[in-house]
N, C-alpha and C positions, 0 to 999 in steps of 0.2 A: 603409470598410471599415477593420476595428479590427486592428492591429498584434497578433501571437501571440509571447510572450513565452518562446522556448524553455530560456532559461537557466533560469528557475523552472518548467518542466517537469523539465529535467533535475536540478536540484537534488531535484523532488518525486522521479523516480523512484531518485537515489543511495541518499535517506532511508530507501525502501522494500526495496533491498537492503541496508543499514549497521543500520539501527536493531534495537535488540532490543522483542519486546515488556514493557511492562513488569509486566505484573500476568495475573493470571488463568491458567486449563489451561496455558497455549501460555505460560508467563514465562520468556525470555528465549531463545526464538526470534527469529530476523531475519523479519521482519514480513515480505517476500514468499513465506517459505515456509510462511507459517499457510495452513491446511486450506480449501479454499471453506466447507464447512458453517460453520467458524467464522465468518467471515464475513456470512453468510448468516443467523447468530445474531444477531449485532450489528445488519445489516438490519432484523430484526424487532424486536428490544428497542430498538434506540437507538444510534448511535454514542457513543463519550465526548467531550465536549467540547475544545475544542482542536486545537491540530494535532496530538495522536493521533486524533484522529476524522476530523480531514481525511484523515489519512493511508491509516485503516484504509478509510475510505471510497472512496479512490479506489482503494485496491486491492482493492476489493470490483470496482468496477467495469471495473477491467483482466481480473480472472479472470472475471467474467461476459460478456464478450466475448472472452475465448481471447487475450488482449493480452499472455501472459507472455514472450512473445519481447521485448517490450521490455527485460527484466530481463539477458539473457545476455549482452549488447555489454560492461553495466554488470560484471557478478559476474567476465568474464572478467578484466577490468583488474589 
């Protein structure tokens, strides 16, 4: 059985609650605050390459599955 690296997952969640969108319609907004329709648009058109794309795709999955509560503890710190 493969061991899960929770520190990596926590790092992703922290980045989603602190990193700002670098371009586009929502430039300057914190990633976790991006509206779901915007993420759906990226899903259809293709996520950007690199780290930003991975973060946005992760955010898409979190919002799609109703897991936004994962951000609350990080936002409250």
